[in-house]
N, C-alpha and C positions, 0 to 999 in steps of 0.2 A: 351280422348277428350281434347281439348284445346281451350281456348278463347284468342284472340289476342288483344292487345291494338289498339286504333283507329289509331295510327300513322303507324301501320304496315299493314293497309288495303289500298286498292287502292283508296278509296274515303274517305277523312277525315270526321270524324263525323258520318260515317255510323253505325247504331246500329248493335249489334251482334245478337239480336233476330229479325230475319226477318220474316215477315208474310208469311204464306204458299202460298198465292195467287200470289207471284211474278213470279212463273214459268208460262210459257205460258200454257193455257188450251187446251187440245186436245178434240175435239168433234168427236165422232164416230157415224155415221149415219147407222143404219141397215135398209135396204129396203128389204121387202119380198113381192113383188107384185105377183099376180097370173099370170103365164105366159101362153099364149095361143099358141097352135101349129096350125098355120093357123087359120081356122074357125072351126076346128073339135072338140073344147072343150078343157078342161084343160089337161096339159101335165101329163102323167102317172108317178107318183112318186113311187119308189120301196117301198114295204111294209116294215115297220120297223122290224128289226131283233129282235128276242127274246133276253131277257137279257142274258141268259147263252151263246147264240151263239155270241153275240157281245162282251161279256167279253172274250171269247176264242180268237176271232179275234183280240181284242185289245192286249191281252197278247202276241200274235204272233207278232204284230207290235212292241211292246216294246222290245221283244227278238231280233228281226231283227235290231232294232235301236242300241241296245247294241253292236251287232256284227259289224255293220257298223262303229260305233265310235271306237271300239277296233281295227278294221282293217284300220282305217283312210281312209275310203271309202266314200267320200263326195257324189259321184253319187248314191251309194246304199242308203245312208241316205236320200237324197233328194227325191228318188223314193217312200219313205214311206209317203210323205205328199201330200195334195191336192194342188190346185193352190196357196193358201196362205201359207200353211205349208211347201211346198217344198223348197222355198228359205230360210226359217228359218232353216230348218234342214241342208241345205248346209252350212249355216253360223255356226251352232253348230258343224258340223264336222270339219270345218276349225279351230274353236276355240279349239276343242279337240286336234288337231294336234299341234297347236301353243303353247298350254299350257301343252302339254304332259300329258293329262288326262288319268288316269288309274283307275282300279277298278270301272268301270261304271256299274251300274245296274238300271233297272227300273222295279218295281214290283207293279202291280195294287193292291190297297187296297180295293177300293169300288167305286161305282158310286156316284156322287154328285147330287142328285135329285133336290135340291134347285137351284143350278147353272144351271143345265140342263133345268129347267123350263123357264129360261130367254133366252135360245138360239133358233135360228131358227130351224125349223123342219129338222130332219136328222142329227143334231149335238147333242152331249152329253158330259158331263164332267166326268172325272175320277180323283179320288185322287190316286196319284202314289208315292210310296216311291222311291226316287232316292238316289244313292250313287255315290261318285266320289272322286278322289284325284289328286292333282297336283304333279306329280312326282318330287322328288328332294326338295320339300318344305313341303308338308304335310306328317306327320308321319303315319297318319291313314286316312281312307276315311271319308269325310263329309257325313251327312245323313240329308235329308229333305223330307217332304211331299209336293209335288208340284201338281198343277192342269194341266192336259192335256185335251185339247178339241179335240174330234175325230169326224169325219164326215163319214156318210155312202155314198158310191158311188156304186150303184148297190148292188152287193153281197159282196163288199169289205169294209174294214174300212181303212181310212187314217187319219193321224194326221193333224189337222187344226191349232192348236195354243198351246203354252205353257204359262200357267198363267191364272189367273182368280180367283175371290173370294178373301179370306183373306190369302191364302197360299203364301209363298215366291216364288220368281222367281230367282233362281241362275243366276248370271250375265252371266256366260258362256253359259246358255241356253236361254238367252233373245234376242240375236241378234248379229250382227257383232262386233268384237272387234279389237282394236289395241293392240298388245302384245309386251312387251319389257322384255328381260330376261338377267340377268347376273348370275354368280355363287351364288350371295347372294340376288338378288332381282328379283321378278317377278311382273310385272305391267300389268294389263289389264284394258283397257279404252274403254268405249262406247263413242267415240268421235274422233276428227281429230287426225292425226298422230302427229301434233305439240304438242297437249295436252299430248299425251302419252310420247313424248320425254321429256317434262317438268317434269312430275311426275316421270319418270324413273331417271332423273338426281337428283331430290331431294331425292329419295330413296337411290341412290348410295352414295350420300354425307352423308346421315344419318348414314350409317353403321359404318364407322370409328369413327364418333362422339360419338356414343353410346358405341362402343367397347372401346374407350379410358377411359371412366368413369366406365362402368359396367363390362367390361371384356368379355370374351367369344368371339364368332364369330356369331353375330346375322344375321338371314336371315329373309326376310319379303316378304309377298305377299300383294300387294296394289290393291284394286278393286275400280274402279271409274265409277259408273253408269252415265247415261246421265244427270240426274238432281235430285233435291230433292225427287220428287215423285218416281222416279226410285230407289233411295236409300231406301225409305220406302218399296217398293216392294221387293227389293233384300233381305232385312232383315226380311220381314214379319212384319214390325212395323206399328203402328198406323200412320195415316197421320199427318205429322208435328212433329213427335217425335224427329227428328234430324234436324229440320229446322234451329236451331240457332247455330249449331256446324259445325266446319270445317271438322272433321274426328272423327271416333270412331274405337277402336280396340275391336273386339268381336269375338265370335264363328261363324263359318260357319255352317249354318244349325241348326238342333235341338239338336245335340249331345253335351253334356257338360262333357264328360269323360276326363281323364287326357291327352290323346293323340289326342283329337278332334282338328281339324285344327282351328287356330286363325289367322285372316287376319285383315288388316287395310282397312276400308271402308271410302271413301271420299265423302263429300257433295260438288259437284263441284261448286255450286252457291256461297257458302260461301268461299270455298277455292280459287275460281277464283278471289275474291275481294282482296286477299292478295298480297302484294308486295313480292319480292324475299326473304327478310329476314324473314318475317312473315311466308311464306310458308315453309321455311326450318325449322323453329321452330316447326311448326305443325308436319311435317314429323318426325323429330327427337324425339319429344315428344311421338308420337304413336309407333315408333320403340322401344323406351324405354319400353313401355308397353309390346310389344311382347317379347323383350329380357329378361324381368324380370317375365314373365308369370303372368302378373297382373290380368288376368281374373280368375285365381284360387287363388288369394291372399286373405288372411284373415286380411290384414292390414286395418286400417281406411282409409276412402276415402281421407282425407286431405293429408295423407302420400303418397298414390298412385299417386295422381295428382301433389302434390307438388314436389315429387322426380322426376317425369317425366319432369316437367318444369325445375327443377334444372339441369338435364342432358342436356336438350335442350338449356338452356341459359349458360351452362358452357363454360367459355372462351370467351364469347361475351363481347363487350364493350358498349352495349346499356344502356342508362341512366335509372335509376330506375323510373324516371318520365314517361318513355315510357312503361317499362315492368310491372309497378305496378300502372299505372295511374288511373284505375278504383277504386281500393281499396283505393288509396290516396284520391280521391274525396269523397268516401263514409265515410272515417274516418273524414275528415274535416267537413262533414255535420252531421254525426250521432254519432261520437266518435268511439272508437275501439270496435270490437265485443267482447262479453263476453266468447265465446267458439270457439274452432276450428270448421271449417265447416264440416258438415256431409252429410248424404245421401239426406236430404231435400234440402240443398243448392246446391248440385250437380245434382239435377234432371234437365234433359235437357229442361224442360219447365219452370224452375224456373226463377224468375226475378233476375237481378244482377249476373247472372251466371259468367260473366267474372271477376267480383270483387272477387268472392269466389275462383276462380282458382289462382288469383294473391295472395290472402291471404294465400292459402295453400303453394304456392311457398315461400312466406316469412317465413313460419314456417320451411320449409326445409332449408332455408338459415340460420336461427338461429342455427339449429343443425350443419350445415356445418361449421359455424364460431366457434362453441363450441368444435369441434373435428376435425378429419381428414376425408378425402374422404372415406377411408376404414371403419372408424367407422360408417359413415352415411349409406354406403351400407350394412354393417353388421346389423345395426338397421333395415333397410328396409327389409332385407331378413328374419330376425328373426320375425319381426312383421307379415310379409306375411305368415310365417309358423304357425302363431297362438299364438306366445308367447305374454304375456300381455305387453302392451305398457308401463305402468307405471314402472313395475319391470325391463324391458329391458332398459329403459331410466336411471334408477338408476344405473344399472350395467355398462352401457357403458359410461354415461356422468356424473354420480354423482348427478343428480337432477331428480325430478319426473315430471309428466305431469302438475301439477299445476305450477311448476316453469317454464316449457316450455311455458305455456300459458302467464305467466307474462312477460317473455322475448319477446315473440312474440308480445304482445300488446305494449310493450315498443318500439320494432322495428317499428311497424306501426305508432305509434305516432311520432317517429323520422323522418321517411320518409315523413310524411304528413305535416311537419312544413314548 
């Protein structure tokens, strides 16, 4: 994640912590009138199927959907849905082809009686384990428990919707996408083609910037839902968890294993307020997290975020009044912090989040000035591997964490003058 200074946002002075209510509210009206067939009385509704029967029928739908997606057969996929589900499944099949989705599976875990009780008669909710992998980018399949809404049509079962309740809705299963691909970048956007082009360009530019500092040959998948609420649904997060951030690098689905896919997820409302320089900094910051496997790192949070900003700002000529404006104002008002920022300061709902990101960056810059770029990367990697920060600092830099904090505080005082 990254917080940008006010000058890099499209509207000067706009706060970084945006209220969740800024997104347009969607109201869904469910109407279930009793339909009369002429004057002969209520329409005959098929008797509900027994649970074992409908579970078997649902399993068959999921198996056929797997096959249709594997065969890139949009027509066969769409045929498995009802009037609402058919267009969605056609879009999902198109996404699967554009993203080169492999290892797709859908396995029913159980019915969801609580969610089913809220649905119209003839519909029911199933908890389904889904797996998938974007070929060429994901080393292993992602895994997530998703909700699928099924509908009884006569003696048949059709898929009505994907999503519902608190379970995540993977972006490629949520609706139509614009997809942009290069050898190193894969960008999927729930939005206009122009937006996809912009994100794709930012991702392409971030690759050599990260490679120049970190080394290797980073590759990245960037997922951009339609809005903040959609980002929450994609990640299965609480409403508003990511309202104040531009992007986050995290696991796809529920698997946290070493080879589990890790993608960059964008909050388009916050990201969309950024000017080109700020947007590029965000993308390069997040790609640094991907390239350094930050999700598995044991390093302290200040080093993870500070180093990502160090890479993102490396070689830029932006003034410190812009790149550290929030922490400068905080130091002028309250004095220097007593300790390096930790998990509490980096909580996505914390106040002054942007100032703490800037403070972490200044700590990384203190180390960059005290040694070489190679030393800083070595320190980052060793700390990420679990080596003690204090002992590693002594070995590489000749001073301990207490001295680092003293130099960091001195740096903050100096830039705040």
